[in-house]
C-alpha positions in Angstrom: 0.0 0.0 0.0 1.3 3.5 -0.9 2.3 5.8 2.0 -0.4 8.3 1.0 -3.1 5.5 1.1 -1.7 4.2 4.4 -1.9 7.7 5.9 -5.5 8.1 4.7 -6.5 4.7 6.0 -4.9 5.5 9.4 -6.7 8.8 9.5 -10.1 7.2 8.7 -9.5 4.6 11.4 -8.7 7.3 14.0 -11.9 9.2 13.0 -13.9 6.0 13.2 -12.5 5.3 16.7 -13.2 8.9 17.8 -16.8 8.6 16.5 -17.4 5.2 18.2 -16.0 6.5 21.5 -18.2 9.5 21.3 -21.2 7.4 20.4 -20.7 5.0 23.4 -20.0 7.8 25.9 -22.9 10.0 24.6 -25.4 7.1 24.9 -24.2 6.4 28.4 -24.4 10.0 29.5 -27.9 10.5 27.9 -29.3 7.6 29.9 -27.4 8.6 33.1 -28.6 12.2 32.7 -32.2 11.0 32.1 -31.9 9.0 35.4 -30.5 12.1 37.2 -33.2 14.4 35.9 -36.2 12.1 36.4 -35.2 10.2 39.5 -32.9 12.5 41.3 -34.3 15.9 40.0 -30.8 17.4 39.8 -30.9 20.9 38.1 -29.8 20.8 34.4 -27.6 24.0 34.3 -25.7 23.1 37.5 -25.1 19.7 36.1 -23.7 21.2 32.9 -21.4 23.5 35.0 -20.2 20.4 36.9 -19.5 18.6 33.7 -17.3 21.4 32.3 -15.5 21.7 35.7 -14.9 17.9 35.6 -13.6 18.3 32.0 -11.1 20.8 33.2 -10.0 18.6 36.1 -9.7 15.7 33.8 -7.4 17.7 31.5 -5.3 18.8 34.5 -4.8 15.1 35.3 -4.0 14.3 31.7 -1.4 17.1 31.7 0.2 15.8 34.9 0.7 12.5 33.1 2.2 14.3 30.1 -0.7 13.2 27.8 -0.6 16.7 26.3 1.2 20.0 26.7 -0.9 23.1 27.3 -0.4 25.9 24.9 -0.7 29.6 25.9 -3.9 30.9 24.2 -5.2 34.5 24.4 -8.3 34.5 26.6 -10.0 37.3 24.6 -9.9 34.9 21.5 -11.7 32.3 23.6 -14.5 34.5 24.9 -16.7 34.1 21.8 -16.4 30.3 22.1 -17.3 30.3 25.8 -20.1 32.9 25.3 -21.7 30.9 22.5 -21.5 27.7 24.6 -23.4 29.4 27.5 -25.9 30.7 25.0 -26.3 27.2 23.5 -27.0 25.8 27.0 -29.4 28.5 28.0 -31.4 28.8 24.8 -31.7 25.0 24.2 -33.0 24.6 27.7 -35.5 27.5 27.2 -36.5 25.9 23.9 -37.1 22.5 25.5 -39.1 24.1 28.3 -41.3 26.3 26.1 -41.8 23.7 23.3 -43.0 20.1 23.0 -40.2 17.6 22.5 -41.2 17.1 18.9 -41.0 20.9 18.2 -37.6 21.0 20.0 -36.2 18.2 17.9 -37.6 19.7 14.7 -35.8 23.0 15.3 -32.7 21.2 16.5 -32.3 19.4 13.1 -32.2 22.9 11.4 -28.7 23.3 13.0 -27.1 21.4 10.1 -28.4 23.5 7.2 -27.7 26.7 9.2 -24.1 25.5 9.7 -23.8 24.8 5.9 -25.2 28.3 5.1 -22.9 30.1 7.6 -19.8 28.2 6.4 -20.7 28.7 2.7 -21.2 32.5 3.0 -19.0 33.5 5.9 -16.1 31.0 5.4 -16.4 30.4 1.7 -16.5 26.7 2.3 -17.9 24.6 -0.6 -20.3 21.7 -0.2 -21.2 19.4 -3.1 -24.8 19.3 -4.3 -25.3 15.7 -3.3 -24.1 16.4 0.2 -26.7 19.1 0.5 -29.3 16.7 -0.9 -28.7 14.3 2.0 -30.3 16.9 4.3 -33.7 16.1 2.8 -34.2 12.5 4.1 -32.6 13.5 7.4 -35.0 16.4 8.0 -37.9 14.5 6.7 -37.1 11.6 8.9 -36.9 13.8 12.0 -40.2 15.5 10.9 -41.9 12.0 10.7 -40.5 11.1 14.1 -41.9 14.3 15.7 -45.0 14.8 13.6 -47.6 14.1 16.3 -45.8 16.3 18.9 -45.3 19.5 16.9 -46.9 22.6 18.3 -45.8 26.1 17.7 -45.9 29.2 20.0 -44.2 32.6 19.6 -42.0 32.4 22.8 -40.9 28.8 22.1 -40.2 29.6 18.4 -38.0 32.6 19.4 -36.0 30.5 21.9 -35.7 27.7 19.4 -34.4 29.9 16.6 -31.9 31.6 18.9 -30.8 28.2 20.0 -30.2 27.0 16.5 -28.1 30.0 15.5 -26.1 30.1 18.8 -25.5 26.3 18.6 -24.4 26.6 15.0 -22.0 29.4 15.9 -20.6 27.4 18.8 -19.9 24.3 16.7 -18.3 26.4 13.9 -16.1 28.2 16.4 -14.9 24.9 17.9 -13.4 23.9 14.6 -12.3 27.4 13.5 -10.5 28.2 16.8 -8.5 25.0 16.7 -7.2 26.0 13.2 -6.8 29.7 14.0 -4.9 29.2 17.2 -3.1 26.0 16.0 -4.3 24.2 19.1 -5.6 20.6 19.4 -8.8 19.6 21.2 -7.2 19.2 24.6 -5.3 22.5 24.5 -8.4 24.4 23.5 -10.7 22.7 26.1 -8.0 23.3 28.8 -8.9 27.0 28.5 -12.5 27.0 27.4 -13.8 24.6 30.0 -13.0 26.7 33.1 -14.1 29.9 31.4 -17.5 28.4 30.5 -17.8 27.0 34.0 -17.3 30.4 35.5 -19.8 32.0 33.1 -22.4 29.4 33.9 -21.9 30.0 37.6 -22.7 33.7 36.9 -25.9 33.0 35.0 -27.2 30.0 37.0 -28.9 32.1 39.7 -30.8 34.0 37.1 -31.9 31.2 34.7 -31.9 28.0 36.8 -35.0 28.9 38.9 -36.9 29.0 35.7 -36.2 25.3 35.1 -35.7 24.0 38.6 -37.4 25.9 41.4 -35.2 25.7 44.5 -32.2 24.9 42.4 -29.4 22.7 43.8 -30.4 23.6 47.4 -34.0 22.5 46.9 -33.2 18.8 47.6 -31.1 16.7 50.0 -28.7 14.7 47.9 -27.9 11.2 48.9 -24.6 9.4 48.3 -26.2 7.4 45.5 -27.3 10.6 43.8 -23.8 12.1 44.1 -22.3 8.9 42.7 -24.6 9.1 39.7 -23.6 12.8 39.2 -19.9 11.8 39.4 -20.6 9.1 36.8 -22.1 11.6 34.4 -19.2 14.0 35.0 -16.7 11.3 34.0 -18.6 10.5 30.8 -18.9 14.3 30.1 -15.1 14.6 30.1 -14.9 12.0 27.4 -17.9 13.4 25.4 -16.5 17.0 25.5 -13.1 15.8 24.5 -14.3 13.7 21.6 -16.7 16.4 20.4 -13.8 18.9 20.0 -11.6 16.2 18.5 -14.3 15.1 15.9 -15.1 18.7 14.9 -11.4 19.6 14.7 -10.5 16.5 12.5 -13.7 16.5 10.4 -16.2 19.4 10.3 -19.2 20.8 12.3 -21.5 19.4 9.6 -20.1 15.9 10.0 -20.4 16.1 13.7 -24.1 17.3 13.3 -24.8 14.3 11.0 -23.3 12.1 13.6 -25.5 13.8 16.2 -28.6 12.8 14.2 -27.3 9.2 14.2 -26.9 9.4 18.0 -30.4 10.7 18.3 -31.8 7.7 16.4 -29.7 5.3 18.5 -30.9 7.0 21.7 -34.6 6.7 20.7 -34.1 3.0 20.0 -32.2 2.6 23.3 -35.0 4.4 25.1 -37.5 1.9 23.5 -35.5 -1.2 24.4 -34.1 -0.2 27.8 -36.6 2.2 29.3 -39.6 0.8 27.3 -40.4 4.3 26.1 -43.3 4.1 23.6 -42.3 4.5 19.9 -44.9 4.7 17.2 -44.7 3.2 13.7 -44.2 6.6 12.1 -41.2 7.1 14.5 -39.6 3.9 13.4 -40.0 4.9 9.7 -38.6 8.3 10.5 -35.6 6.8 12.2 -35.0 4.5 9.2 -35.2 7.5 6.7 -32.9 9.6 8.9 -30.4 6.8 9.1 -30.5 6.3 5.3 -29.7 10.0 4.9 -26.8 9.8 7.3 -25.3 6.8 5.6 -25.7 8.6 2.2 -23.9 11.6 3.7 -21.1 9.4 5.0 -20.7 7.6 1.7 -20.6 10.8 -0.4 -18.3 12.5 2.2 -15.8 9.6 2.0 -15.9 9.7 -1.8 -15.4 13.5 -1.9 -12.4 13.2 0.6 -10.8 10.5 -1.6 -11.2 12.6 -4.7 -9.7 15.6 -2.9 -6.7 13.5 -1.8 -6.1 12.3 -5.4 -6.1 15.9 -6.6 -3.4 16.9 -4.1 0.1 17.1 -5.7 2.5 14.3 -4.7 5.7 15.5 -2.9 8.7 14.6 -5.1 11.8 13.3 -3.3 14.9 15.6 -3.4 
């Protein structure tokens, strides 16, 4: 096998491993979070803050074992990333509270076309026509899955639209900042995680009472509850790390497509593990969404292979 082909195969294998690790950890954290929210009633935004604090502590441990070397990054350059992250948490929570789950998911799927639009016009990034076409079965599949639970209201629509744009900006900045600052996922998270944690600590007193009256002090937390929360924090470290790595090594669009795949897997997992009711139209919607994701993956791999072939070979001296 030629060195160029070997390098490409290794790269694809690493991306495959990163996606698989993210999938496993994301599914675990979704079901653990569901248990924490429904059985323990731990407030959402405080849990998110704990997750980012745990991510920072995990990176400190990794640094102490020389897993990576921190790079000095200008804090002002990281503020937009941290601000959009906090906006993403606040507006998606407000959207989930003000909308039905079906409406929330329908707006959430719009993140992918919004990312494509922003990257096309602001970053001059080109997407092939067939890549754009894969959005049709994905969006239609999510619509089928959410059809019976879609209800619109002005407040919920405003929160959902703001959530879509802030989430899109956040995911684009995750990839852009890694390239702009020449920092890998660990180096970027090492700075962004504590900044976001501090920002969340500032806004929690204002927003958390909206979602969880009484907040963190409204309940008495048992050792079992604290153990569950610690478990979610451990998985959050791996999820946050792999999200940054995936976006940095692929693209925000690829990560979003993978997010739709995780959504389908989570729905099926809820059906088989928690016996959540799933209607026939939801199964059809899941199958159509998965078909769109597999088409995107196939076309993306073909486009990447064609791009590699067009690159000039380096001639030996």
